[in-house]
C-alpha positions as CSV (number, residue, x, y, z in Angstrom):
1,M,0.0,0.0,0.0
2,A,1.3,3.4,-1.0
3,R,2.2,5.8,1.9
4,L,0.0,8.8,2.4
5,S,1.7,12.1,2.0
6,K,1.6,14.7,4.8
7,K,-0.9,16.9,2.9
8,R,-3.1,13.9,2.1
9,K,-3.2,12.9,5.8
10,E,-4.0,16.5,6.8
11,A,-6.8,16.6,4.2
12,L,-8.3,13.3,5.5
13,S,-8.2,14.6,9.0
14,K,-10.6,17.4,8.2
15,F,-13.6,15.2,7.3
16,D,-15.0,11.8,7.8
17,A,-14.4,9.8,4.6
18,T,-17.1,7.3,5.5
19,K,-19.8,10.0,5.9
20,E,-22.0,11.6,3.3
21,Y,-22.4,15.3,3.1
22,S,-24.8,17.8,1.5
23,L,-23.4,19.7,-1.6
24,T,-22.9,22.9,0.4
25,E,-21.1,21.0,3.3
26,A,-18.9,19.1,0.8
27,A,-18.0,22.3,-1.1
28,S,-16.9,23.9,2.2
29,I,-14.8,20.9,3.1
30,L,-13.3,20.8,-0.3
31,K,-12.0,24.3,0.0
32,E,-10.3,23.4,3.3
33,I,-8.6,20.2,1.9
34,S,-7.2,21.6,-1.4
35,F,-3.5,22.3,-0.9
36,T,-2.3,22.8,-4.5
37,K,-0.4,26.0,-5.3
38,F,-2.6,26.6,-8.3
39,D,-6.3,27.1,-8.6
40,A,-7.4,23.5,-8.6
41,S,-10.3,22.3,-10.7
42,V,-13.4,20.9,-8.9
43,D,-14.8,17.7,-10.4
44,V,-18.0,15.8,-9.8
45,D,-18.3,12.1,-10.5
46,V,-21.7,10.5,-10.7
47,R,-22.1,6.7,-10.8
48,L,-25.2,5.8,-12.8
49,G,-27.3,2.7,-12.8
50,V,-27.2,2.4,-16.6
51,D,-25.6,0.1,-19.1
52,P,-23.7,2.3,-21.6
53,R,-23.4,-0.6,-24.0
54,K,-27.1,-0.2,-24.7
55,A,-27.9,2.7,-27.0
56,D,-31.1,3.6,-25.2
57,Q,-29.1,3.9,-21.9
58,M,-26.4,6.2,-23.2
59,V,-26.6,9.3,-21.0
60,R,-25.1,12.4,-22.8
61,G,-25.9,16.0,-22.7
62,V,-24.9,19.6,-22.0
63,V,-25.4,21.9,-19.0
64,A,-24.9,25.7,-18.7
65,L,-23.3,26.1,-15.3
66,P,-24.7,29.2,-13.5
67,N,-21.3,30.4,-12.3
68,G,-19.2,29.3,-15.2
69,T,-16.3,26.9,-14.9
70,G,-13.6,29.3,-14.0
71,K,-11.5,28.0,-16.9
72,E,-10.4,29.9,-19.9
73,V,-11.8,27.9,-22.8
74,K,-10.1,28.0,-26.2
75,V,-12.7,27.7,-29.0
76,L,-12.1,27.0,-32.6
77,V,-14.9,27.6,-35.1
78,L,-14.8,25.8,-38.4
79,C,-17.2,27.6,-40.6
80,T,-17.9,29.1,-44.0
81,P,-16.6,32.7,-44.7
82,D,-20.0,34.3,-44.2
83,K,-20.1,33.1,-40.6
84,E,-16.5,34.1,-39.7
85,E,-17.3,37.6,-38.4
86,E,-20.1,36.3,-36.3
87,A,-17.8,33.8,-34.7
88,K,-15.1,36.4,-34.0
89,E,-17.5,38.9,-32.5
90,A,-18.8,36.1,-30.1
91,G,-15.2,35.6,-28.8
92,A,-13.9,32.6,-30.7
93,D,-10.1,32.2,-30.4
94,Y,-9.6,30.7,-33.8
95,V,-11.9,31.0,-36.9
96,G,-11.5,29.4,-40.3
97,L,-11.9,26.2,-42.2
98,D,-9.5,24.5,-44.6
99,D,-6.3,25.9,-43.0
100,Y,-7.3,24.7,-39.6
101,I,-8.5,21.3,-40.9
102,S,-5.0,20.9,-42.4
103,K,-3.4,21.9,-39.1
104,I,-5.5,19.4,-37.2
105,E,-4.6,16.6,-39.7
106,K,-0.9,17.3,-38.8
107,G,-1.7,16.9,-35.1
108,W,-2.6,20.4,-33.9
109,T,-5.1,20.2,-31.0
110,D,-4.3,23.2,-28.8
111,I,-8.0,23.9,-28.3
112,D,-10.7,22.9,-25.8
113,V,-13.8,23.0,-27.9
114,I,-14.5,22.9,-31.7
115,I,-17.8,24.4,-33.0
116,T,-18.9,23.9,-36.6
117,M,-21.8,24.1,-39.0
118,P,-23.9,21.2,-40.4
119,A,-22.9,22.4,-43.9
120,V,-19.2,21.7,-43.3
121,M,-19.4,18.6,-41.1
122,A,-18.6,16.4,-44.1
123,K,-15.1,18.0,-44.2
124,L,-14.5,16.9,-40.6
125,G,-15.0,13.2,-41.2
126,R,-11.3,12.6,-41.9
127,L,-10.3,14.3,-38.6
128,G,-12.0,11.6,-36.5
129,R,-8.8,9.7,-35.7
130,V,-7.3,12.9,-34.3
131,L,-10.3,14.5,-32.6
132,G,-12.2,11.4,-31.5
133,P,-9.7,10.2,-28.9
134,R,-9.4,13.7,-27.4
135,G,-13.1,14.2,-27.1
136,L,-12.9,17.2,-29.5
137,M,-15.2,15.9,-32.3
138,P,-18.2,18.3,-32.7
139,N,-21.5,16.7,-32.0
140,P,-25.1,18.0,-32.5
141,K,-26.1,16.6,-29.1
142,A,-23.4,18.7,-27.4
143,G,-24.5,21.8,-29.3
144,T,-21.2,22.1,-31.1
145,V,-22.7,21.5,-34.6
146,T,-25.1,24.4,-35.3
147,P,-25.8,27.1,-37.8
148,E,-25.8,29.6,-34.9
149,V,-22.1,29.5,-34.3
150,G,-22.0,32.9,-32.5
151,K,-24.5,31.8,-29.9
152,A,-22.7,28.5,-29.4
153,V,-19.4,30.3,-28.8
154,K,-21.0,32.6,-26.2
155,E,-22.5,29.7,-24.4
156,V,-19.3,27.7,-24.2
157,K,-17.4,30.8,-23.0
158,A,-20.0,31.4,-20.3
159,G,-19.7,28.0,-18.8
160,K,-21.6,25.5,-20.9
161,I,-20.1,22.0,-20.7
162,D,-20.9,18.7,-22.3
163,F,-20.7,15.3,-20.6
164,K,-21.1,11.6,-21.5
165,V,-21.3,8.5,-19.4
166,D,-18.2,6.4,-19.8
167,K,-18.0,2.6,-20.3
168,T,-18.1,2.0,-16.6
169,G,-21.3,4.0,-16.1
170,I,-19.7,7.1,-14.6
171,I,-20.1,10.7,-15.5
172,H,-17.0,12.8,-14.9
173,A,-17.3,16.6,-15.2
174,G,-15.2,19.6,-14.2
175,I,-17.7,22.1,-12.8
176,A,-15.7,24.9,-11.0
177,K,-12.4,26.1,-9.5
178,V,-11.5,25.8,-5.8
179,S,-11.3,29.6,-5.7
180,F,-15.1,29.8,-6.2
181,S,-17.2,30.3,-3.0
182,A,-18.7,27.1,-1.5
183,E,-22.1,28.3,-2.5
184,K,-21.1,28.7,-6.2
185,I,-19.4,25.3,-6.3
186,A,-22.6,23.7,-4.8
187,E,-24.8,25.6,-7.3
188,N,-22.8,24.4,-10.3
189,A,-22.7,20.8,-9.0
190,N,-26.5,20.8,-8.4
191,E,-27.1,22.2,-11.9
192,L,-25.2,19.2,-13.4
193,I,-27.0,16.7,-11.1
194,Q,-30.4,18.1,-11.9
195,T,-29.6,17.9,-15.6
196,L,-28.7,14.2,-15.2
197,I,-31.9,13.5,-13.4
198,K,-33.9,14.9,-16.3
199,L,-31.9,12.7,-18.7
200,K,-32.7,9.4,-16.9
201,P,-33.3,6.8,-19.6
202,T,-36.8,5.2,-19.4
203,S,-35.2,1.8,-19.9
204,A,-32.9,2.2,-16.9
205,K,-34.1,-0.1,-14.0
206,G,-33.3,0.1,-10.3
207,T,-31.4,2.9,-8.7
208,Y,-30.4,5.6,-11.2
209,M,-27.9,7.6,-9.3
210,K,-25.8,5.1,-7.3
211,G,-23.2,7.5,-5.9
212,I,-22.0,11.1,-6.2
213,T,-18.6,12.3,-5.3
214,I,-17.0,15.7,-5.4
215,S,-13.2,16.3,-5.4
216,S,-10.6,18.8,-6.5
217,T,-7.3,18.2,-8.3
218,M,-5.2,15.8,-6.0
219,S,-7.7,16.0,-3.1
220,P,-9.6,13.0,-1.6
221,G,-13.2,12.5,-2.8
222,I,-16.1,13.6,-0.6
223,K,-19.3,11.5,-0.8
224,I,-22.6,13.4,-1.3
225,D,-25.8,12.5,0.6
226,K,-28.3,11.8,-2.2
227,T,-31.2,12.5,0.2
228,T,-30.2,16.2,0.2
229,I,-30.6,16.4,-3.6
230,T,-33.9,17.8,-4.8
231,G,-35.6,15.5,-7.3
232,L,-33.9,12.2,-6.1
């Protein structure tokens, strides 16, 4: 068994790892046990009672976090020339089409989100091997394939994130920064959870949300008491 570091021991001493807490309580504890020298990300992990191998139980969606993510998101818009000005005015970091497609084919992926239009999606097919493994491929369900590129850019910059259940049935999502107030962290976490509740597949049987944990970069995870969540 690996030895616990001094900071890890200190973090674990500040809460009961076997206990479950409300979102607000957990967010407050999280701020106390995060010892990184940088502004750590806050992550929520939700274990769902679904079988991701079944198409009708694939949980995927988007959520607009009320307080943003605290992260500077670099956005590339691949669009036709008539939409370039709209994308730039909305705050896109990179705007273009063929030149950027060529750069990506050569391995360039210094971006967080790619937004494109239905009319040019066919050109992106050959980028699947580069973008797919990195989770960068635009998708209509995530709102990143749309004729309203300007609106999409503004939403992403304001804190809209997409999520998808992994093969083990878990949703992983970065929802804030440790520098946020406990209230804002809890609000963002609750917004994600409420969105997941609405997305419950009708074919999912038994307990839908099996476990919820919140953590920050390098911190222990704190279990959330599901009875304190509205709608569960």
